[in-house]
C-alpha positions in Angstrom: 102.6 -8.2 145.7 99.8 -6.3 143.9 99.9 -6.7 140.1 99.6 -3.7 137.8 96.3 -5.1 136.4 94.6 -5.2 139.8 95.2 -1.5 140.4 92.9 -0.2 137.6 90.3 -2.8 138.6 90.5 -1.7 142.2 90.0 1.9 141.2 87.0 1.0 139.1 85.5 -0.9 142.0 86.0 2.0 144.3 84.4 4.3 141.8 81.3 2.1 141.6 81.2 1.7 145.4 81.3 5.5 145.9 78.5 5.8 143.3 76.4 3.2 145.1 77.0 4.9 148.5 75.9 8.2 147.1 72.8 6.8 145.5 71.5 4.9 148.6 71.1 8.0 150.8 69.4 9.8 147.9 66.9 7.0 147.6 66.3 7.0 151.3 65.6 10.8 151.2 63.2 10.3 148.3 61.4 7.6 150.2 61.0 9.8 153.3 59.8 12.6 151.1 57.1 10.4 149.5 56.0 9.2 152.9 55.8 12.7 154.4 53.9 14.0 151.3 51.4 11.2 151.5 50.9 11.8 155.3 50.4 15.5 154.6 47.8 14.8 152.0 45.7 13.1 154.6 45.4 16.2 156.7 42.2 18.2 156.3 43.9 21.6 155.9 46.1 20.2 153.2 43.1 18.7 151.4 41.4 22.1 151.5 44.5 23.7 150.1 44.7 21.2 147.2 41.0 21.8 146.5 41.5 25.5 146.4 44.7 25.3 144.4 44.5 22.2 142.2 48.0 22.8 140.6 47.2 24.7 137.5 46.3 28.3 136.5 43.7 29.3 133.9 45.4 30.6 130.7 44.8 34.3 129.6 42.0 35.0 127.2 43.2 34.3 123.6 45.9 31.8 124.6 46.5 29.2 121.9 45.4 25.6 122.4 47.7 22.9 121.3 51.4 22.8 120.3 52.4 24.0 116.8 54.7 22.0 114.5 57.5 24.5 114.8 57.8 23.7 118.5 58.6 20.1 117.6 61.6 20.8 115.4 62.7 23.6 117.8 62.6 21.0 120.6 64.8 18.6 118.7 67.3 21.3 117.7 67.5 22.6 121.3 68.0 19.0 122.5 70.8 18.3 120.1 72.6 21.6 120.7 72.3 21.6 124.5 73.5 18.0 124.7 76.6 18.8 122.7 77.1 22.1 124.5 77.1 20.3 127.9 79.4 17.6 126.6 81.9 20.1 125.1 81.7 22.5 128.0 82.5 19.7 130.5 85.5 18.6 128.3 86.8 22.2 128.3 86.5 22.3 132.0 88.1 18.9 132.8 90.6 18.3 130.0 94.2 19.0 131.1 95.7 18.3 127.6 93.5 19.3 124.6 93.6 16.9 121.7 94.3 19.7 119.3 94.2 23.5 119.0 92.4 25.9 116.6 93.4 29.3 115.3 91.0 31.5 113.4 91.9 32.6 109.9 92.5 36.4 110.1 90.9 37.0 106.7 87.5 37.9 105.3 85.0 40.1 107.1 86.1 39.4 110.7 89.7 40.6 111.2 91.7 41.5 114.2 94.7 43.9 114.4 96.9 41.4 116.3 97.5 37.7 115.7 94.4 35.6 116.4 94.7 33.6 119.7 95.0 29.9 119.7 92.3 27.9 121.6 91.6 24.3 122.2 89.6 22.2 119.7 87.1 21.5 122.5 86.6 25.2 123.2 86.2 25.9 119.4 83.5 23.2 119.3 81.8 24.6 122.4 81.8 28.2 121.1 80.6 27.1 117.7 77.7 25.3 119.3 77.0 28.3 121.4 76.6 30.5 118.4 74.2 28.0 116.7 72.2 27.7 120.0 71.9 31.5 120.2 70.7 31.7 116.6 68.2 29.0 117.1 67.1 30.7 120.3 66.4 33.9 118.4 64.2 32.0 116.1 62.5 30.4 119.0 61.8 33.7 120.8 60.4 35.3 117.6 58.0 32.3 117.0 57.1 32.1 120.7 55.8 35.7 120.8 54.5 35.8 117.2 52.2 32.8 117.8 51.1 33.6 121.3 52.7 30.5 122.8 54.4 32.7 125.4 51.1 32.8 127.3 51.5 29.1 128.0 55.0 29.4 129.7 54.9 32.9 131.3 53.1 33.3 134.7 50.3 35.8 134.6 49.0 35.5 138.1 50.5 35.3 141.6 48.3 32.2 142.1 51.0 30.4 140.2 53.0 30.1 143.4 50.4 28.2 145.6 49.4 26.1 142.6 53.1 25.2 142.0 53.3 24.2 145.7 50.2 22.1 145.2 51.6 20.4 142.1 54.9 19.8 143.9 53.1 18.1 146.8 51.1 16.0 144.3 54.3 14.9 142.5 56.0 14.1 145.8 53.1 11.9 147.0 53.2 10.0 143.7 49.6 10.9 143.2 50.5 13.2 140.3 48.5 16.2 139.1 46.2 15.9 136.1 48.3 16.0 132.9 46.9 18.0 130.0 49.9 19.6 128.4 48.1 20.0 125.1 45.8 22.7 126.5 47.5 23.9 129.7 50.7 23.1 131.7 50.5 22.7 135.4 51.9 25.5 137.5 55.2 23.8 138.3 55.8 23.1 134.6 55.1 26.8 133.8 57.6 27.9 136.4 60.3 25.4 135.2 59.8 26.4 131.5 59.8 30.1 132.4 63.0 29.7 134.4 64.7 27.7 131.7 63.7 30.0 128.8 63.9 33.5 130.4 66.5 33.0 133.2 68.8 30.1 132.7 69.3 30.5 129.0 70.2 34.2 129.2 72.5 33.6 132.1 74.3 30.9 130.2 74.7 33.3 127.2 75.8 36.3 129.3 78.3 34.3 131.5 79.6 32.4 128.4 80.1 35.7 126.6 82.0 37.2 129.5 84.4 34.2 129.5 84.9 34.1 125.8 87.5 35.9 123.7 84.8 38.1 122.2 84.5 40.1 125.4 86.5 43.4 125.3 89.6 43.0 127.4 90.4 46.7 127.6 87.0 47.8 128.9 88.3 48.4 132.4 85.1 49.9 133.9 82.9 47.2 132.4 85.2 44.4 133.5 85.2 45.8 137.0 81.4 45.9 137.1 81.2 42.3 135.7 84.4 40.4 136.7 85.1 37.2 134.9 85.2 35.4 138.3 81.5 36.1 138.8 80.8 34.7 135.3 82.7 31.5 136.1 80.9 31.1 139.4 77.5 31.3 137.7 78.3 29.4 134.4 78.8 25.9 136.0 75.7 26.0 138.2 73.6 27.1 135.2 75.0 24.0 133.3 74.1 21.8 136.3 70.6 23.3 136.2 70.2 22.3 132.6 71.4 18.8 133.3 68.9 18.5 136.2 66.1 20.0 134.1 66.7 17.5 131.3 66.7 14.5 133.6 63.5 15.5 135.4 61.8 16.6 132.1 62.5 13.4 130.3 61.6 11.3 133.3 58.2 13.0 133.6 57.5 12.9 129.9 58.0 9.2 129.8 56.3 8.5 133.2 53.1 10.6 132.7 51.9 9.1 129.4 54.8 8.7 127.0 52.9 8.1 123.8 50.6 11.1 124.3 53.3 13.4 125.5 55.7 12.5 122.7 52.8 13.0 120.2 52.3 16.5 121.5 56.0 17.3 121.4 57.1 15.8 118.1 53.9 15.3 116.0 51.9 18.5 117.0 48.9 16.2 117.5 46.6 15.1 120.3 45.0 12.2 118.4 46.7 9.4 120.4 48.7 8.2 117.4 52.3 6.8 117.5 53.9 9.3 115.1 55.5 11.3 118.0 57.1 8.1 119.4 58.7 7.2 116.1 60.0 10.7 115.6 61.4 10.7 119.2 63.1 7.3 118.6 64.7 8.7 115.4 65.8 11.8 117.3 67.5 9.6 119.9 69.4 7.8 117.2 70.6 11.2 115.9 71.6 12.4 119.4 73.6 9.2 120.0 75.2 9.6 116.6 76.1 13.2 117.3 77.6 12.3 120.7 79.7 9.7 119.0 80.8 12.0 116.2 81.8 14.8 118.5 85.4 13.5 118.7 88.6 15.1 117.5 88.8 12.6 114.5 85.6 14.1 113.1 85.9 17.7 114.5 89.4 18.4 113.0 88.1 18.5 109.4 85.2 20.8 110.3 87.4 23.1 112.4 90.0 23.3 109.5 87.2 24.9 107.3 87.2 28.0 109.6 90.8 28.1 110.7 94.1 26.3 111.3 94.1 23.1 113.4 97.4 22.2 115.1 98.7 20.2 118.0 
């Protein structure tokens, strides 16, 4: 007769077994991809292609060189907010029984005619983070265009496409393109940053707004043109894109010269020092602490400052 204790253990073993079975095919696909890419790079036409399109585009005249200090703290704030947004968004989607509920105080500047609706504590946290992320994004966009840094992440020539293909082939063959992010990103980086900043982020905001209580419920024509089902169908894939982008981004930062890359990102310097690494290490401590503190025990006192927390 099977004991009660063996059932959870069996479930855990099955979970890890399924995870292993899903990882092995992925590793096999990656191995085949590397072998095919290396075989292709030995072909003369491919070598000519890589010579013509080395993987990066020249920057427009007047483009800034180097990364400013504001980009470092913006990078940290975006990392912190997007990490907690993904965490809270997943909890909203998967939690069947919220740990608590929150109701906005119907006082002050923002008032509604009817009684404010009750939402889960997880959703309150998610929406609060969204607002902070949008405000931070506005600051980011202003600084991006005011300092000319937009020229480093916006494609300005159709040659970006064959150069991105070239960079992809170089990455896949494990003979990676020349890294010089201080002065110019490679074409694949430019496309990924452009997609993240100008496509994925606006999509996350627009779909999240459509799904939130701030969207006008009585706007029949507008709701018909932009149904909530469409927003829900887009919102989750956008979140998965951010997760994939973060994993690939962090992996390549650490694998293509961690000390130099982190110095660019967090110390606004290309002097080969270690300041960026220490700032990055401190930021990881903050991110882990924020992940731990994002629990109902610590969220309830914060939420009660803006409304009523109940079961």
